[in-house]
N, C-alpha and C positions, 0 to 999 in steps of 0.2 A: 396271449403271452404278452409279456413286457419286452421293450426293445431297450439294448442299452444307450444312454444318453451320449452325446458325442463328448461332453466333458470327461467321462470315464475313460474313454478309449484314448489312448495317447496323451494322457495328463501328464507322464513321465518322459515323453519322447523327446524332451528339450535336448539340443546336443550338448553332450558331456564337456567338449571342448570350453564352453561357455561358463559351465559351472567353476567359480573361483576354489571350490573345495576339492576339485580334482587336480591331482599334482601329476608332473611327469616323473616317471620312474627312469632316472638316469641309467639304469642298468639293463632297460630293455627298449627305451625311446629310440625311434627312428631319426635320421639327421633332420629331416623335416621337423618332427617336433622339437627336438632341442634348439633348432633355429627359431623356434616362437619364443624363447627366453631371451630375456633383455640382454643385449650385449653378445649374444652366441650368432654367429654367422656361419657361413658354409666349413669354413676354414676350422673353426672351433668345435663344431659340432663334428667334422671327422676326426679330429684330435682325440674326442670325449670316446667316440665310439673305437677307434684304434687303442687308446689306453686301456679300455674295459676288456678287449680281445687280447691284449698282450699280458694284463696283470690280474685279470679276473674281476669281478663286480665290484664296485664301491661299496664300502662298508658304511658310510656316511656321506652327506652331502660335502663333507670339509675335505672329503678325500679329493674334490675335483681339483685342490690347490696343486696337486701333481702334475695337473693337464697343462702344457704350456699355453701360456695366452690368458689363463684364468687367474684373476689376483682375488684376495681375501674381500675386496671391495665388490667384484662381480659376483662371488658366492653370496654375499649378504644381500644382494639386490635381488636375487632369484631364490633364496632359500625357502619361502614359503612357497613358491610354486613347484619344486621338486623333491623326490624323494628317493631313497636308495633302498626302501622297504619293498616288502612284497606286495 
């Protein structure tokens, strides 16, 4: 019989967090995941989570403007890193 090669096993086992195509979903992200975004610390991450718990899911990334402490500029900085979709 043949045995599988090492390259065939685990070829896609790279950490997804290191993949630039993987976006953080602002509707499901934990505080720790949100803190990985540029300009987002513990306080802002907590505010994002509190906002979505009180107001429901974000419909778009632009809805982050309603979270205290997040500016248009901040949203532009991490727009490519986040999603509000499924």
